[in-house]
Structures are given as structure tokens and as C-alpha cells.
C-alpha positions in Angstrom: 0.0 0.0 0.0 0.9 3.7 -0.4 2.9 2.8 -3.5 1.6 5.9 -5.4 2.1 8.2 -2.4 5.7 7.0 -1.9 6.5 7.8 -5.5 4.7 11.1 -5.6 5.4 12.4 -2.1 7.8 10.3 -0.1 7.9 12.8 2.8 4.2 12.4 3.5 4.4 8.7 2.9 7.1 8.4 5.5 5.0 10.3 8.0 2.1 8.0 7.5 4.2 4.9 7.8 5.9 6.2 10.9 2.5 6.9 12.5 1.3 3.4 11.8 4.4 2.1 13.5 3.8 4.4 16.5 0.3 3.1 16.9 1.4 -0.5 16.6 4.3 -0.2 19.0 2.6 1.9 21.7 -0.2 1.5 24.2 -2.7 4.1 23.2 -4.6 5.2 26.4 -6.0 8.6 25.3 -9.7 8.3 26.2 -10.9 10.2 23.2 -9.2 7.9 20.7 -9.9 4.5 19.2 -8.7 2.3 16.3 -11.2 1.9 13.4 -11.7 -1.2 11.4 -9.9 -1.8 8.1 -13.3 -1.5 6.4 -13.7 2.1 7.8 -10.1 2.8 6.7 -10.8 1.6 3.2 -14.0 3.7 3.0 -12.1 6.8 4.0 -9.7 6.4 1.1 -12.3 6.1 -1.7 -13.4 8.4 -4.5 -16.3 9.6 -2.5 -13.9 12.3 -1.3 -14.2 13.8 -4.8 -17.9 14.6 -4.6 -19.3 18.0 -3.5 -22.8 17.4 -2.2 -24.1 20.6 -0.5 -27.6 19.9 0.9 -29.2 16.6 2.0 -30.2 13.4 0.2 -32.6 14.2 -2.7 -32.2 17.9 -1.9 -28.7 18.8 -3.2 -27.4 21.9 -4.9 -25.3 20.0 -7.4 -25.9 17.1 -9.7 -24.5 13.6 -9.7 -25.5 12.7 -6.2 -27.4 9.5 -6.7 -24.6 7.3 -5.2 -23.5 9.5 -2.3 -27.2 9.9 -1.4 -27.3 6.2 -0.9 -24.3 6.4 1.5 -25.7 9.2 3.5 -29.1 7.7 3.7 -27.5 4.5 5.0 -25.6 6.4 7.6 -28.8 8.3 8.7 -31.0 5.2 9.0 -28.3 3.1 10.7 -27.7 5.9 13.3 -31.4 6.2 14.0 -31.7 2.4 14.4 -28.6 2.1 16.5 -29.8 4.7 19.0 -33.5 4.6 18.6 -33.7 8.2 17.5 -36.4 10.0 15.5 -34.0 12.1 13.5 -30.2 12.0 12.7 -27.9 14.4 11.0 -24.6 12.8 10.0 -22.9 15.8 8.4 -21.1 17.6 11.2 -17.4 17.4 10.6 -16.6 17.0 14.3 -18.2 17.1 17.8 -17.4 20.8 18.2 -19.4 21.6 15.1 -22.2 19.3 16.2 -22.4 21.3 19.4 -22.3 24.6 17.6 -25.2 23.5 15.4 -27.2 22.4 18.4 -26.7 25.7 20.2 -27.7 27.6 17.0 -30.9 25.5 16.8 -31.9 25.8 20.4 -30.8 29.3 21.5 -29.9 32.8 20.6 -26.5 34.5 21.2 -26.3 35.7 24.7 -28.8 33.1 26.1 -27.9 31.2 29.2 -26.6 27.6 29.0 -25.7 25.4 32.0 -22.9 22.9 31.5 -20.3 21.0 33.5 -17.4 23.2 34.5 -14.4 22.6 32.3 -12.2 22.2 35.4 -14.6 19.4 36.6 -14.6 17.5 33.3 -16.5 19.6 30.8 -15.5 20.1 27.2 -14.0 23.1 25.5 -17.3 23.7 23.7 -19.2 23.7 27.0 -18.4 27.4 27.6 -14.6 28.0 27.5 -13.9 31.7 27.2 -11.5 31.1 24.3 -14.0 29.0 22.4 -17.0 30.1 20.3 -19.3 28.7 22.9 -18.0 31.0 25.7 -17.9 34.0 23.3 -21.4 33.7 22.0 -23.4 32.4 24.9 -23.6 33.0 28.7 -22.5 29.8 30.2 -23.2 29.0 33.8 -21.0 26.2 35.1 -22.0 23.5 37.5 -19.6 21.2 39.2 -19.1 18.0 41.2 -19.3 17.6 44.9 -16.0 18.1 46.7 -16.7 15.2 49.0 -17.7 12.6 46.3 -16.3 14.1 43.1 -19.5 13.2 41.4 -22.4 15.3 40.1 -24.7 16.7 42.8 -28.1 16.9 41.1 -29.7 18.8 44.1 -27.1 21.5 43.6 -27.6 21.5 39.9 -31.3 21.9 40.4 -30.9 24.8 42.7 -28.6 26.5 40.2 -31.1 25.9 37.4 -33.9 27.4 39.4 -31.8 30.4 40.2 -30.5 31.0 36.6 -33.4 29.7 34.4 -31.1 28.8 31.5 -32.3 28.2 27.9 -30.4 25.0 27.7 -29.2 22.5 30.3 -26.2 20.5 28.9 -25.3 17.1 30.3 -22.1 15.6 29.0 -18.4 15.6 29.7 -14.9 14.9 28.5 -13.3 13.8 31.7 -16.0 12.5 34.1 -15.6 8.8 35.0 -19.1 8.1 36.3 -22.5 7.5 34.7 -25.0 10.3 34.3 -28.6 10.1 35.2 -30.2 11.8 32.2 -33.7 11.2 33.4 -33.0 13.4 36.5 -31.5 16.1 34.3 -34.7 16.0 32.2 -36.8 16.6 35.4 -34.7 19.6 36.2 -35.0 20.9 32.6 -38.7 20.5 32.7 -39.0 22.3 36.0 -37.2 25.4 34.6 -38.6 25.2 31.0 -35.2 24.5 29.5 -34.1 22.3 26.6 -32.1 19.3 27.6 -29.1 18.8 25.4 -26.7 15.8 25.9 -23.2 15.6 24.6 -22.5 11.9 24.6 -19.3 12.0 22.6 -17.3 10.0 25.0 -19.9 7.4 25.9 -21.8 6.9 22.6 -20.5 3.4 22.1 -21.5 2.4 25.7 -25.0 4.0 25.1 -25.4 2.1 21.8 -24.6 -1.1 23.7 -27.2 -0.2 26.4 -24.4 -0.2 29.1 -25.0 3.4 30.2 -28.2 5.3 31.0 -29.7 6.3 27.6 -30.3 10.0 26.8 -32.1 9.6 23.6 -35.6 9.1 25.0 -35.4 12.1 27.4 -33.2 14.7 25.7 -34.3 17.2 23.1 -31.0 17.1 21.2 -28.1 14.7 21.6 -24.7 15.4 20.0 -21.7 13.1 19.6 -18.5 12.3 17.9 -18.3 9.1 15.8 -14.9 8.1 17.0 -14.0 7.4 20.7 -16.1 4.5 22.1 -18.2 4.4 19.0 -15.1 3.3 17.0 -15.9 5.1 13.8 -14.1 7.7 11.7 -13.4 11.1 13.2 -16.6 13.2 12.8 -19.8 14.4 14.4 -23.4 13.3 14.8 -26.6 15.0 16.0 -29.7 13.1 17.1 -33.0 14.7 18.1 -36.7 14.4 18.4 -38.7 15.8 15.4 -41.1 18.1 17.3 -40.2 20.9 19.6 -41.8 20.2 22.9 -41.2 23.7 24.3 -42.1 25.7 21.2 -44.5 23.6 19.1 -45.7 26.6 17.1 -42.3 27.4 15.7 -42.3 27.7 11.9 -39.7 24.9 11.7 -39.8 21.8 13.8 -36.7 20.8 15.8 -35.3 18.4 13.2 -35.6 21.0 10.5 -33.8 23.6 12.7 -31.0 21.1 13.4 -30.6 20.4 9.7 -30.6 24.1 8.9 -28.1 24.9 11.6 -25.7 22.4 10.1 -26.3 23.4 6.5 -26.3 26.2 5.5 -25.8 27.4 9.1 -22.2 26.4 9.8 -21.0 24.1 7.1 -20.9 23.9 3.3 -20.3 20.6 1.5 -20.2 17.5 3.7 -17.3 15.0 3.7 -19.0 12.2 1.8 -16.1 9.7 2.3 -16.4 10.3 6.0 -20.1 10.0 6.0 -19.9 6.7 4.2 -17.3 5.5 6.8 -19.8 6.6 9.5 -22.4 4.3 7.8 -19.9 1.4 7.9 -19.1 2.1 11.6 -22.8 2.3 12.6 -23.3 -1.0 10.8 -20.5 -2.6 12.8 -22.0 -1.2 16.0 -25.3 -3.0 15.2 -23.6 -6.4 15.5 -23.5 -8.4 18.8 -19.7 -8.4 18.8 -19.8 -4.6 19.4 -21.8 -5.2 22.6 -19.2 -7.7 23.8 -16.5 -5.2 23.0 -18.2 -2.4 25.1 -18.6 -4.8 28.0 -14.9 -5.4 27.9 -14.1 -1.6 27.6 -15.9 -1.0 30.9 -14.4 -4.2 32.6 -10.9 -3.1 31.5 -11.4 0.5 32.9 -12.6 -0.9 36.2 -9.7 -3.3 36.4 -7.2 -0.5 35.5 -8.7 1.8 38.1 -8.5 -0.9 40.9 -4.9 -1.8 39.9 -3.8 1.9 39.9 -5.2 2.4 43.4 -3.3 -0.7 44.5 -0.2 0.9 43.0 -0.6 3.9 45.3 -2.3 6.3 42.9 -5.5 8.1 43.8 -8.4 7.7 41.3 -10.9 10.6 41.2 -14.3 9.6 42.6 -12.7 6.3 43.7 -13.4 4.4 40.4 -15.1 4.5 37.1 -18.4 3.5 35.4 -17.3 4.0 31.8 -14.2 3.9 29.6 -12.0 6.4 31.4 -10.0 6.7 34.6 -9.0 10.1 36.0 -5.9 9.9 38.1 -4.7 12.3 40.8 -0.9 12.2 40.6 -0.3 14.0 43.8 0.5 10.9 45.9 3.5 10.1 43.7 4.8 13.6 43.7 4.6 14.2 40.0 2.4 16.5 37.9 0.6 16.0 34.6 3.1 17.4 32.1 6.0 15.4 33.4 3.9 12.3 33.8 2.5 12.3 30.3 6.0 13.0 28.9 7.6 10.1 30.8 4.8 7.8 29.7 5.2 8.9 26.1 8.8 8.1 26.2 8.2 4.5 27.1 5.3 4.1 24.6 2.3 4.6 26.9 0.2 7.5 25.5 -2.1 9.4 27.7 -3.0 13.1 28.4 -2.5 15.4 31.3 -5.8 16.6 32.8 -7.3 18.8 35.4 -8.9 17.1 38.4 -11.9 18.6 40.3 -10.8 21.6 42.4 -7.3 21.4 40.9 -5.1 24.3 42.2 -2.7 23.9 39.3 -2.8 25.3 35.7 -4.3 23.4 32.7 -0.8 23.4 31.1 0.6 21.3 34.0 -2.4 20.0 36.1 -2.5 17.5 38.9 -4.1 14.7 36.9 -3.8 12.2 34.1 -6.7 10.9 32.0 -6.5 7.3 30.8 -8.9 5.4 28.6 -9.3 1.7 27.5 -11.0 1.8 24.1 -7.9 1.3 21.9 -6.4 -1.3 24.2 -9.7 -3.2 24.2 -9.9 -3.0 20.4 -6.4 -4.6 20.3 -7.7 -7.5 22.5 -6.2 -6.7 25.9 -8.3 -7.9 28.9 -8.3 -7.6 32.7 -4.9 -9.4 33.3 -3.2 -7.1 30.8 -4.8 -4.1 32.4 -3.1 -5.0 35.7 0.2 -5.3 33.9 -0.4 -1.9 32.2 -1.2 -0.3 35.6 2.0 -1.6 37.0 4.0 -0.3 34.0 2.4 3.1 34.4 3.2 3.3 38.1 6.8 2.0 37.5 7.2 4.7 34.8 6.0 7.5 37.1 8.4 6.4 39.8 11.4 5.6 37.6 14.6 7.6 38.3 17.0 6.3 35.7 17.2 5.4 32.0 17.9 1.7 32.7 14.5 1.4 34.4 12.8 3.2 31.5 14.5 0.9 29.0 13.2 -2.1 30.8 9.7 -0.7 30.8 9.9 0.1 27.1 10.8 -3.5 26.5 7.8 -4.7 28.4 5.5 -2.3 26.5 6.8 -3.7 23.3 6.2 -7.2 24.4 2.5 -6.3 25.1 2.1 -4.6 21.7 3.6 -7.5 19.9 1.3 -9.9 21.7 -1.7 -7.9 20.7 -0.9 -6.6 17.2 -2.8 -3.7 15.5 -3.5 -3.6 11.8 -1.5 -6.8 11.1 -2.7 -6.8 7.5 -1.6 -3.3 6.7 1.8 -2.8 5.1 2.8 0.8 4.3 6.5 0.1 3.7 6.5 -2.2 0.7 4.6 -2.6 -2.5 2.3 -5.7 -2.7 
């Protein structure tokens, strides 16, 4: 593979080949990443990338869409079936744009939106002052309890009654516990707000019915299609058709979502990515996908327990999903140094704030670890305990000989659980 690219642009080909080797030879533990199937990879590299298809199936602004319409319709119908949704828009290029479209459909600039504090696990698009969300809307952050490090729904209700937001957003990027969306719905109903759920991190768990389901209670649900869903990098919006709060609006909720995506924030969709989303949704409808998600959670729980045994503190005392948030304070190291040391031995993670962190985001007290990629590779609970030990050894290592030994053990694990064994980017076939 890559024979044409190597001849035409050897520098780019070398970067692609090197990245394949990095993924193969490292333990990828970034919670927002996964490894797609070879079928998804193939779809991403097809001639569908050539087609400009502004609009929606059967309602395009260009000709020649009869085949890409099939691909997008498959993606829409499979997403609706997978999640039990009334309406699906598969065109957002990423989760951030899915959130932007949802805000545009539900609120006006300056309106109040309640969302999880970024320092407590919220996402950049949940109100960061340097992001469009914080610039255009008035975000009111809610947080976790200092005692339990979990969401306090009574406090969230009190805040909602005080602020009366237009939207209450439930979702996270670094929260290791399950979310009771039904209770969020009760709060939203009490204050007359829309309930929006950002399920980007847990979409795969929700599809497998292993996490409380937001689809039946939320007005709009946004997601990425990678992470636990194990599809291509992209966004997704699910919603009910009718607007329960404003039924007399000229456009129903589904129409407003579609209009917010196109022409509101995007032009032509990425048809090769949309087709790859269809492939991934199809994969997620198989029973093997449910088994996979069970293992993702089991691995995260085992990783959490093993890290605690190694002397690390796990935020909230454990996990209900695919990620573990680690407080590094007990081992006397901080996030930047920790992630750098782990990178150097082939364990890839990301530094992260922990609730009530007194350090800066550039060098926080925490580390976020996820199990989706390792589970895709086939690692199970025994390997998670070994990985936890390697993480702890790395964080405590003081010399290069120790780090070399750990690198060797990491390589042994990656060789035992190969990634993309059938791909060969180095030689012509």
C-alpha cells in the first residue's frame, strides 16, 4: 500500500508509515481515541472524497449525487436504528461543530446555558472563554461535589432554578461516572429549558445499552463518531422531530437542526467520512460490538483498581465508563512530566485537570487514561493490571535503565496484541 504516495510524495508517505508504527508499538490510552476497522479505513480512502454534495439526500445543490445519497441515507438510517432516534444528522465534521449547530438551533447568542465546569470534566465547547461557545453564549458552570467528586443533582437543580437557562447541557470529556439523564430531564422540565446531551465519549456504551440512555429524554443529543463508537473522526446529531417547548415554531426541531448544520455552519459535507460513518454504525449493530463495550468497561474498572493498589488516587474512587481520571499528587509528579515520561516508554495518555485542581491546565495534577484502543487490540483484565503496573513504574522511575526495561515490556505487550496486522505501508504488494 501507499505505492503511489511513496512515489509522488515520499515525505508524507514516510510520516504516514511512521504513524502506523507508532500506533502499533505503543499502548494508546487517550480516552478520546480508538482504532477503526480496516473497512472504515478503506472507505475513508475512496473516490467519495471527490464529490461535492451541499444539501441533503434528494435535496442537493449539485448534480450527480445518486450514489452519495445512498451512502448518506444508510448512515442516517443506521444511526437512527442504533440509538432509537427520531432524526439524525450525520454531516457535522466533528463534535465541536455538532455542538455549535445544536446551540444555534436551540438558543440565541447571549442566552444562558448550563454545563459542566471545564475544570470538573466539561468540554472546550461547553463554555470556554477562548472557544466560540463562551464567546457567543452566557455559560453557567455546575460542578461536582468536593466530597464525592460526582455530580450533585440537588445543587444542579438549585442553580437551574436560580439562573433559568435556555439549555441545560449534560455531558463531559473527563468524568468517570455514569450520568442520570432522566434526572437532568426533570430539572430541565422544571425550569422550562431544553435538555441537550453531549454523549461524545460514551456513545458506544450507550449504543450497547451499558450506560443510561439520553435519547428518549433529551431534546438534542450530540456526539462524535470516534471514541467509544469506534468510527471515523466526525460528528453526529440526534434529536426528536417536534419541539416540545415551542411547538408553534415555523420549523420543527429536526428542521432547525438540519438548517443549523447546512447552510448554518457548514458547506459541502465530507462524503467519504459519511460513508465511513455508515460502515461504523453498521458494525455497531452487531453483537460483537456489545461484547466489546462490556470489555471496555471491565478493562477500565480493572485499570482503576490496579492503579489504586499501585498507590495512585483515582478521582471519585473508580469508574463506570471507559476512562479513569488519576490524581498524581500521591506520587509527587504532575501532569506534564507524567505524560512526557509515559510517552517516552510508549504509553500514550493526556495530562488533565482534576476537580478543584489548584494547578494550571498546562501542568495539572491529573492524568486521563482510557481503555477503548487497548480493548480493540484485545487486551483484557490481566493485561490491564500489567499496564497499571507499568504506568506506576514509569512515574516512579529515576534512571534510564529502568525506563529501557519498561519500554521493552511495553513492546512485548504490543507484539502480543498486534494492531492492523494486514496493513503494510512500507513495501509494494
